[in-house]
C-alpha positions in Angstrom: 114.5 63.5 122.8 114.4 64.4 126.5 114.3 68.0 127.8 118.1 68.1 128.1 118.3 66.2 124.8 116.7 69.2 123.0 119.3 71.5 124.6 122.1 69.3 123.2 120.4 69.0 119.9 120.1 72.8 119.5 123.6 73.4 120.7 125.1 71.0 118.1 122.7 72.0 115.4 125.3 73.2 113.0 127.1 69.9 113.1 123.7 68.1 112.7 123.0 70.1 109.6 126.3 69.2 108.0 126.3 65.5 108.5 124.4 62.6 107.0 123.1 59.4 108.4 125.1 56.5 107.1 123.2 56.0 103.8 124.1 53.1 101.6 125.4 55.2 98.8 128.1 55.8 96.2 130.7 53.4 94.8 133.5 52.6 97.3 136.2 50.1 97.5 136.9 48.0 100.6 139.0 49.8 103.2 142.6 50.0 102.2 145.0 48.5 104.8 147.5 51.2 105.6 151.1 50.6 106.7 152.9 53.1 108.9 154.7 54.8 106.1 151.4 55.5 104.2 149.8 56.9 107.4 152.8 59.2 107.9 152.5 60.3 104.3 148.9 61.2 104.7 149.6 63.0 108.0 152.4 65.1 106.5 150.5 66.1 103.4 147.2 66.9 105.2 148.8 68.9 108.0 151.1 70.9 105.6 148.2 71.8 103.3 146.2 73.0 106.2 148.9 75.1 107.9 150.2 76.6 104.6 146.8 77.4 103.0 144.3 78.2 105.7 142.9 81.7 105.6 143.9 82.3 109.2 147.6 82.0 108.4 148.6 80.7 111.8 152.1 79.6 112.6 152.6 76.0 113.8 153.8 77.2 117.2 153.2 76.1 120.8 149.9 78.2 121.0 148.5 76.5 117.9 149.6 73.1 119.2 147.7 73.6 122.4 144.6 74.7 120.6 145.0 71.5 118.5 145.4 69.4 121.6 142.3 70.9 123.2 140.3 70.2 120.0 141.4 66.6 120.0 140.3 66.2 123.6 136.9 67.5 122.6 136.7 65.0 119.9 137.4 62.1 122.3 135.7 63.4 125.5 133.3 66.2 124.8 131.4 65.6 128.1 134.7 65.5 130.2 133.8 62.2 131.8 136.6 59.9 130.9 139.9 61.6 131.7 141.1 62.9 135.1 143.7 65.6 135.5 146.3 63.0 136.3 145.4 61.0 133.2 146.2 64.0 131.0 149.2 65.4 132.9 151.8 63.6 130.7 150.0 64.6 127.5 149.7 68.2 128.7 153.5 68.3 129.1 154.0 67.3 125.5 151.1 69.2 123.9 153.1 72.3 122.9 155.0 70.4 120.1 152.3 68.2 118.5 151.8 70.5 115.5 155.4 70.4 114.5 155.5 66.7 115.1 152.6 66.1 112.8 154.1 68.2 110.0 156.9 65.6 110.1 154.5 62.7 110.0 154.7 61.9 113.7 151.2 61.0 114.9 152.1 58.8 117.9 150.6 61.3 120.3 147.1 60.8 118.7 147.3 57.0 119.1 148.6 57.1 122.7 145.7 59.4 123.8 143.2 57.3 121.8 144.4 54.1 123.5 143.8 55.7 126.9 140.4 56.9 125.8 139.5 53.4 124.6 140.6 51.9 127.9 138.5 54.4 129.9 135.5 53.8 127.7 135.8 50.1 128.4 136.0 50.8 132.1 132.8 52.9 131.9 131.0 50.1 130.1 132.1 47.6 132.8 131.0 50.1 135.5 127.7 50.5 133.8 127.1 46.7 133.6 127.7 46.4 137.3 125.8 49.5 138.4 122.7 48.7 136.3 122.3 45.3 137.9 120.9 47.0 141.0 117.7 49.1 141.6 118.2 52.8 141.3 116.6 55.2 143.8 114.8 58.0 141.8 113.4 59.7 144.9 116.7 61.3 145.9 117.2 65.0 145.0 120.2 64.7 142.8 121.1 66.5 139.5 123.1 65.9 136.4 124.9 68.7 134.5 123.7 68.7 130.9 126.5 70.6 129.2 129.9 69.7 130.6 131.9 71.2 127.7 133.3 73.8 130.1 133.1 71.9 133.3 136.2 70.9 135.3 137.4 67.3 134.7 137.1 64.8 137.6 140.3 65.0 139.7 140.3 61.4 140.9 139.0 58.0 139.8 136.5 58.3 142.6 135.1 61.6 141.3 135.0 60.0 137.8 133.0 57.0 139.0 130.5 59.4 140.8 130.1 61.3 137.5 129.5 58.0 135.7 126.9 57.0 138.2 125.0 60.3 137.7 125.3 60.0 133.9 123.9 56.4 133.9 121.1 57.4 136.3 120.2 60.2 134.0 120.2 57.9 130.9 117.9 55.4 132.6 115.6 58.1 133.7 115.4 59.4 130.2 114.0 56.1 129.0 111.7 55.9 131.9 110.2 59.2 130.9 109.6 57.9 127.4 107.9 54.8 128.8 105.6 57.0 130.9 104.8 59.1 127.9 104.0 56.0 125.8 101.6 54.8 128.4 99.9 58.2 128.6 99.6 58.3 124.8 98.1 54.8 124.8 95.5 55.9 127.3 94.5 59.0 125.2 94.8 57.1 121.9 97.2 59.8 120.5 99.4 58.6 117.7 102.9 60.1 117.8 106.5 59.3 117.0 106.8 57.6 120.4 104.0 55.2 119.4 105.9 54.2 116.3 109.0 53.6 118.5 107.0 51.2 120.6 106.2 49.1 117.6 109.9 48.2 117.3 110.6 44.7 118.6 113.9 45.9 120.1 112.0 48.5 122.2 109.4 46.0 123.4 112.0 43.5 124.6 114.1 45.9 126.8 114.0 47.6 130.1 115.4 51.2 130.4 118.6 49.8 131.9 118.9 47.3 129.0 118.5 50.1 126.5 121.3 52.1 128.1 123.6 49.1 128.1 122.7 48.3 124.4 123.5 51.9 123.4 126.8 51.8 125.3 127.7 48.5 123.6 127.2 50.0 120.2 129.2 53.1 121.0 132.0 51.0 122.5 132.0 48.7 119.5 132.7 51.7 117.3 135.4 53.0 119.7 137.1 49.6 119.8 137.0 48.8 116.1 138.2 52.1 114.6 140.9 51.6 112.0 144.2 53.4 112.3 143.4 55.7 109.4 140.1 56.6 111.1 141.9 57.6 114.3 144.4 59.6 112.3 141.4 61.2 110.6 140.0 62.3 114.0 143.5 63.8 114.8 143.7 65.6 111.5 140.1 66.8 111.9 141.1 68.3 115.3 144.0 70.2 113.7 141.6 71.5 111.0 139.0 72.6 113.6 141.7 74.4 115.6 142.2 76.7 112.6 138.5 77.2 111.8 135.2 75.6 112.8 134.3 74.7 109.2 137.7 73.1 108.4 137.8 69.4 108.6 139.3 66.1 107.3 137.2 63.2 106.0 139.1 59.9 105.9 138.6 57.7 102.9 135.9 55.8 104.8 133.7 59.0 104.7 134.8 61.1 101.8 131.9 59.9 99.5 129.5 61.9 101.6 130.6 65.2 100.1 129.8 64.1 96.6 126.4 62.8 97.7 125.6 66.0 99.5 126.5 68.1 96.4 125.1 66.0 93.6 121.9 64.7 95.4 122.5 61.3 93.8 124.0 58.1 95.0 124.6 54.6 93.7 123.4 51.9 96.0 120.3 50.2 97.4 118.7 53.3 98.8 118.6 52.6 102.6 119.7 54.5 105.7 121.4 52.4 108.3 122.4 52.5 111.9 124.0 50.3 114.6 121.8 48.7 117.2 122.8 45.9 119.5 125.7 45.0 117.2 123.4 44.7 114.2 123.2 46.9 111.1 119.6 48.1 111.3 117.5 49.6 108.5 116.3 53.0 109.6 114.6 54.2 106.4 114.2 53.4 102.7 114.6 56.1 100.1 111.4 56.4 98.1 112.0 55.2 94.5 115.3 53.5 95.5 116.1 49.9 94.6 115.3 48.5 98.1 112.0 50.4 98.3 111.0 49.3 94.8 112.0 45.7 95.5 109.8 45.7 98.6 111.4 42.9 100.6 113.8 44.9 102.8 111.9 46.6 105.6 112.5 49.3 108.2 113.8 47.6 111.4 115.3 44.7 109.5 118.8 43.7 110.7 121.5 43.0 108.2 124.0 40.3 109.4 126.0 39.5 106.3 126.7 40.9 102.8 127.5 38.8 99.8 128.8 40.1 96.4 127.7 38.5 93.2 131.1 36.8 92.9 130.2 34.8 96.0 132.4 36.6 98.5 130.6 37.0 101.8 131.3 39.3 104.8 129.8 39.0 108.3 128.8 42.5 109.5 127.6 41.7 113.0 129.5 44.0 115.5 130.9 46.0 112.5 130.7 49.8 112.7 128.0 51.0 110.3 130.3 53.2 108.2 132.5 50.1 107.5 129.5 47.8 106.8 128.2 50.4 104.3 131.4 50.0 102.2 130.6 46.4 101.6 127.0 47.1 100.7 128.0 49.8 98.2 129.1 48.8 94.7 129.0 49.6 91.0 125.8 50.6 89.2 123.8 47.6 88.0 125.8 45.1 90.1 124.0 42.9 92.6 124.4 42.4 96.3 122.8 39.8 98.6 121.9 40.9 102.1 121.4 38.3 104.8 118.7 39.8 106.9 116.8 39.1 110.2 113.3 40.4 109.6 112.5 43.1 112.1 108.8 42.1 112.5 109.9 38.7 113.7 111.6 40.0 116.8 114.4 38.0 118.5 113.2 34.7 117.1 113.7 35.8 113.4 115.3 33.3 111.0 117.7 34.8 108.4 116.6 35.4 104.8 118.6 36.4 101.8 117.5 39.4 99.7 119.3 40.1 96.4 119.1 43.7 95.2 120.5 45.4 92.1 122.3 48.6 92.9 121.0 51.7 91.0 121.3 55.4 91.0 119.1 57.0 93.6 118.0 60.6 93.5 117.7 62.4 96.9 114.7 64.5 95.9 113.9 65.5 99.5 117.0 67.7 99.4 116.2 69.3 96.1 114.5 72.7 95.4 110.7 72.6 95.5 108.0 75.0 94.6 104.3 75.5 95.4 101.7 78.2 95.1 99.6 79.4 98.0 96.9 82.1 98.3 97.6 84.9 100.7 95.9 88.0 101.8 97.4 91.5 102.2 96.6 93.9 105.0 93.8 95.4 103.0 92.1 92.1 102.3 93.3 91.6 98.8 94.0 88.1 97.6 97.3 87.2 96.0 98.9 84.1 94.5 102.3 83.6 96.2 105.0 81.2 94.8 107.0 79.5 97.6 110.4 78.3 96.4 112.1 76.2 99.1 115.9 75.7 98.7 117.4 73.2 101.2 120.9 73.7 99.8 122.9 75.0 96.8 123.8 71.7 95.3 125.8 70.9 92.2 126.9 67.6 90.7 130.6 68.4 90.3 131.6 65.0 89.0 129.0 65.2 86.2 130.0 68.7 85.4 133.7 67.6 85.1 132.5 64.9 82.7 130.9 67.5 80.5 127.4 66.1 81.2 124.9 68.8 80.0 122.3 67.3 82.4 124.5 67.7 85.5 122.2 68.3 88.5 122.3 71.9 89.8 120.2 74.0 92.1 120.0 77.0 89.7 118.5 74.9 87.0 115.9 73.4 89.3 115.1 76.9 90.7 114.8 78.3 87.2 112.2 75.7 86.3 110.2 76.6 89.4 110.4 80.3 88.8 109.3 79.9 85.1 106.4 77.8 86.3 105.5 80.6 88.8 105.6 83.1 85.9 103.4 81.0 83.7 100.9 80.6 86.6 101.0 84.4 87.1 102.0 84.6 90.7 101.9 88.0 92.3 105.1 87.5 94.4 107.6 84.9 95.4 109.0 83.8 98.8 112.4 82.0 98.7 112.6 79.9 101.9 116.2 79.4 103.1 115.4 78.6 106.7 117.1 75.2 106.6 119.7 76.0 103.9 123.2 75.6 105.4 125.0 76.5 102.2 126.6 74.6 99.3 128.1 75.7 96.0 129.3 79.3 95.7 128.8 79.4 91.9 125.3 78.1 92.3 124.5 80.8 94.9 125.7 83.4 92.3 123.7 81.8 89.5 120.5 81.6 91.7 120.9 85.3 92.5 121.1 86.0 88.8 117.7 84.4 88.2 116.2 87.4 89.9 118.3 90.2 88.4 119.3 91.3 84.9 122.9 92.0 85.9 124.7 93.2 88.9 127.4 92.5 91.6 126.7 89.5 93.9 129.6 89.0 96.3 133.2 90.2 97.0 135.8 87.6 97.9 139.1 88.1 99.6 141.7 85.4 100.0 145.1 85.7 101.6 146.7 87.2 98.5 143.9 88.7 96.3 140.4 90.3 96.2 137.8 89.8 93.5 134.2 90.7 92.7 131.8 88.0 91.5 128.8 89.4 89.5 125.8 88.1 87.6 126.7 88.8 84.0 123.8 86.9 82.5 121.0 89.4 81.4 118.4 86.6 81.4 116.0 87.0 84.3 113.7 84.1 85.3 111.4 86.1 87.6 111.0 89.9 87.8 108.2 90.3 90.3 108.3 91.1 94.1 110.6 88.9 96.2 110.7 88.1 99.9 113.7 86.0 101.2 112.8 84.0 104.4 115.8 83.0 106.5 116.7 81.8 110.0 119.7 81.4 112.2 120.3 78.1 110.4 120.7 79.8 107.0 124.4 79.8 106.4 127.2 80.4 103.9 125.9 80.4 100.3 122.4 81.1 101.5 123.8 84.3 103.1 125.5 85.2 99.9 122.2 84.8 98.0 120.2 86.8 100.6 122.7 89.6 100.9 123.0 89.9 97.1 119.3 90.4 96.6 119.1 92.8 99.5 122.1 94.9 98.5 120.8 95.3 95.0 117.4 96.3 96.4 115.8 93.3 94.8 114.2 91.6 97.9 113.0 92.1 101.4 114.6 89.9 104.0 112.4 88.4 106.7 112.7 85.8 109.4 115.0 85.6 112.4 116.9 88.7 113.5 120.1 87.3 111.7 121.4 84.4 109.7 124.1 82.0 110.9 127.1 84.1 110.2 129.4 81.9 108.1 131.3 84.3 106.0 134.1 82.0 104.8 134.5 80.1 101.6 135.8 76.5 101.9 138.4 74.8 99.7 137.7 71.1 99.1 140.9 69.2 98.4 141.0 65.5 97.6 144.5 64.5 98.8 144.8 61.6 96.4 145.3 64.2 93.6 148.3 65.6 95.4 149.7 62.2 96.2 149.5 61.3 92.5 152.2 63.9 91.8 154.4 62.1 94.2 153.8 58.8 92.4 151.8 57.4 95.2 148.3 55.9 94.7 146.6 55.3 98.0 143.2 56.6 99.3 144.0 59.7 101.3 140.7 61.4 102.2 139.3 64.9 101.7 140.4 68.2 103.3 138.1 71.2 103.6 139.4 74.5 105.0 138.5 78.2 105.0 140.5 79.6 102.1 138.8 83.0 101.8 136.2 85.3 103.3 133.3 86.7 101.4 131.9 90.2 101.8 128.6 91.8 100.9 128.4 94.2 98.0 127.7 96.8 100.7 131.2 96.0 102.2 130.5 94.1 105.5 131.1 90.4 105.8 128.4 88.1 107.1 131.1 86.4 109.2 130.1 86.0 112.8 127.3 88.6 112.8 125.2 87.2 109.9 122.7 89.0 107.6 120.1 91.0 109.5 116.4 90.8 108.5 114.4 93.8 107.5 111.4 92.3 109.3 111.7 89.9 112.3 109.1 87.1 112.6 108.8 85.3 116.0 110.2 81.7 115.7 111.8 79.0 117.7 115.0 79.3 115.8 115.3 82.9 116.9 115.7 81.6 120.4 118.4 79.1 119.7 122.0 79.9 120.6 123.3 78.8 117.2 125.6 80.7 114.8 129.2 81.3 114.0 129.7 83.4 117.1 129.1 80.3 119.3 131.7 78.2 117.5 135.3 77.7 118.8 138.1 79.2 116.8 135.8 81.2 114.4 137.3 84.1 112.4 136.3 87.6 113.5 134.0 90.0 111.6 135.7 92.2 109.0 134.7 94.6 106.2 136.1 96.1 102.9 135.1 98.9 100.6 131.5 98.7 99.2 130.8 98.3 95.5 128.6 100.7 93.6 125.2 99.2 92.6 122.1 100.3 90.7 119.1 99.5 92.9 116.5 97.3 91.2 113.8 99.0 93.2 114.9 102.5 94.4 111.7 102.7 96.4 112.3 99.5 98.5 113.7 101.3 101.6 110.5 103.4 101.8 108.3 100.3 101.6 110.0 98.3 104.4 108.7 100.3 107.4 105.2 100.0 106.1 105.6 96.2 105.6 107.1 95.9 109.1 104.1 97.8 110.6 101.6 95.6 108.8 103.4 92.4 109.8 103.7 93.3 113.5 100.0 94.1 113.6 99.1 90.8 111.9 101.4 88.8 114.2 100.0 90.5 117.2 96.5 89.3 116.4 97.4 85.9 115.1 96.1 82.8 117.0 98.9 80.6 115.5 101.5 83.0 116.7 99.9 83.1 120.1 100.4 79.4 120.3 104.0 79.7 118.9 104.9 82.4 121.5 103.7 80.1 124.3 106.0 77.4 123.0 108.8 79.9 122.7 108.3 80.8 126.3 108.4 77.2 127.4 111.6 76.7 125.4 113.2 79.8 127.1 112.6 78.2 130.5 115.0 75.3 129.8 117.3 76.8 127.1 119.9 78.1 129.5 119.5 75.4 132.1 122.7 73.6 132.9 121.3 70.7 134.9 118.4 68.3 135.2 116.7 66.7 138.1 117.3 63.0 138.8 114.3 62.9 141.0 111.7 61.1 138.9 108.7 63.1 140.2 110.4 66.4 139.5 111.8 65.2 136.2 108.4 64.1 135.0 107.0 67.5 135.7 109.9 69.1 133.7 109.4 66.6 130.9 105.7 67.3 130.5 106.3 71.1 130.4 109.0 70.9 127.8 107.7 68.2 125.4 105.3 70.6 123.5 108.2 73.0 122.8 110.5 70.2 121.7 107.9 68.7 119.4 107.4 72.1 117.8 111.1 72.5 117.4 111.5 69.1 115.8 108.7 69.8 113.4 110.2 73.1 112.4 113.6 71.5 111.8 112.0 68.9 109.6 112.7 65.8 111.7 109.2 64.5 110.9 109.4 65.2 107.2 109.8 61.5 106.3 106.8 60.6 108.5 104.2 63.1 107.2 103.6 64.9 103.9 101.9 67.7 105.9 103.9 69.0 109.0 101.0 71.1 110.1 100.7 74.9 110.5 103.8 76.9 109.6 102.9 80.4 110.8 106.4 81.8 110.0 106.1 80.8 106.3 102.5 82.0 106.3 103.5 85.4 107.5 106.3 85.6 104.9 103.6 84.9 102.3 101.5 87.7 103.8 104.5 90.1 103.7 105.0 89.1 100.0 101.3 89.8 99.4 101.7 93.3 101.0 104.8 93.9 98.9 102.9 93.0 95.7 100.1 95.5 96.7 102.7 98.2 97.5 104.6 97.6 94.2 101.5 98.3 92.2 101.8 101.9 93.3 105.6 102.1 92.8 106.4 103.0 89.2 110.0 103.7 90.0 110.9 100.0 90.2 113.8 99.4 87.9 113.1 95.7 87.1 111.5 94.9 83.7 108.3 92.8 83.8 
């Protein structure tokens, strides 16, 4: 990741947290071949469900159509490098009526604009192939604008070509920076992620210009080979996004991802794939999965064909990865044969066949985890602190519908962790939600109930009703002191959980100054179920849309503003410009009447100022936080920058200054989790444990606490 790459990564972090790499996963049939009538049916149904049921309640008028149009343009050309004003003039003239047209099943506008995009993308690739034949002068003082989402579009083809030139020069320079860093690391003997990258045969065989062309080829291949239902899916997704930033449409090629995300299980071979140079390349193997246990398929291997056990074979060269995945998927205990070019043999590899039996794979890296650490309070007292990490509020909905008593759910996993903490006599618990972007609302309520005997958890208001959701189960898995650690990445159900414990005076909230600020509840609607009532049986995809807003027991909604922390701990995520307030078309903050509560600890408010004082003193004298603060300062220097130098000497100086901050940010966000069992110091988590230790010490002298031990 380059300096400007970090900027883009942070800016799009919400999307990053919501998406998966293309994992070879659940059962899926080959792509249905849609006729125009079927596409019109999907378009009418999806658009009507969105317009009629979204919480925003917007009318499908010209203003909504233009928002819809702008959103579709962002889907196609987020960097504003493909279309000139003249290109778009005919579309602008028609944009005021596209919502009404779509409600009638007319999606022609989407395909016309996509065809123009495909043509311009091809022109860009042809321009790149010619431009990159020649030497590039990196001594000129030129700049490339990083974030062009608000920039004016090129007015003429000449301006567009100049923009393309600067973009390509920047991309080549990015790879030159990595090459220089690799050489520097080889000199110092430092082993890093870049060193692992250099081991790839594809990396060794290419110049920076070749790598840029290969990447453009893969992107162009995806653009050129999208199926009509996938293009319609982008269009419907743009309509959904124009109503709310968390609304969306997953076409039948992608709708399995939701089940995987919620159940933490998949049926397949257990590999993560990507496109590279027209090949389907293995990026990672899931530990304990069929491919990892078999041992023959390796990272960097390239899959060129897939054969079912009935003998039917499909060539997957130049096939988009999401489509290739559908051929590799299949039923549990069925066999698939992969024709593979071994990655360790480079370009001269001979194909080999690997037969693997598909099995159920558990994604344990996304499950709740617990550990016990020793921490010290401000007076030097030692305490055992249980750390419960919740990456998401997952629930195997399909297993639950089948009545499976062993259906995977976050609350059951967390309950086991808390009971283990109780047996081991921990003095306090920290619940780490820093990377938890949400999940199941019922699971958030159930998890809240594990810390309380009974009490209100969240208020919900839809377009036509209001209700209160409470924990009505008197069972309590853990009754001791609790600290909830969150960040600006903690969203949705994690905000419900944090707010419920805080509003019931059950926990102290620490971390970033606020959480993400997603105060809406999503409806997930498989469209096939609706079509079945019409007597039609075709794959129709999955709609998600904001159908309600949730409110704290105290009355305010987390929407837009998030949940504030009682104690702020310095962190890199605190410096990121992420959150609901930065998303287009987000709903505004709102509030309703509060609900009466009985505080679990009536003395909690008195303890918080003392906890804050101790934390600030500790952070102020901490070596780890001194290092972190320097990295934060480095990050601030380029966070708001809108351009990068294309002069190699200046760019190298920038790159060196920023790399430490980027590496720290990537480590914090867990990008190296698969590479290392120990991601090094985590001063934020350590400080949360110290605060929990202080809380345990203060609670010994607080007999008013209303939670039974």
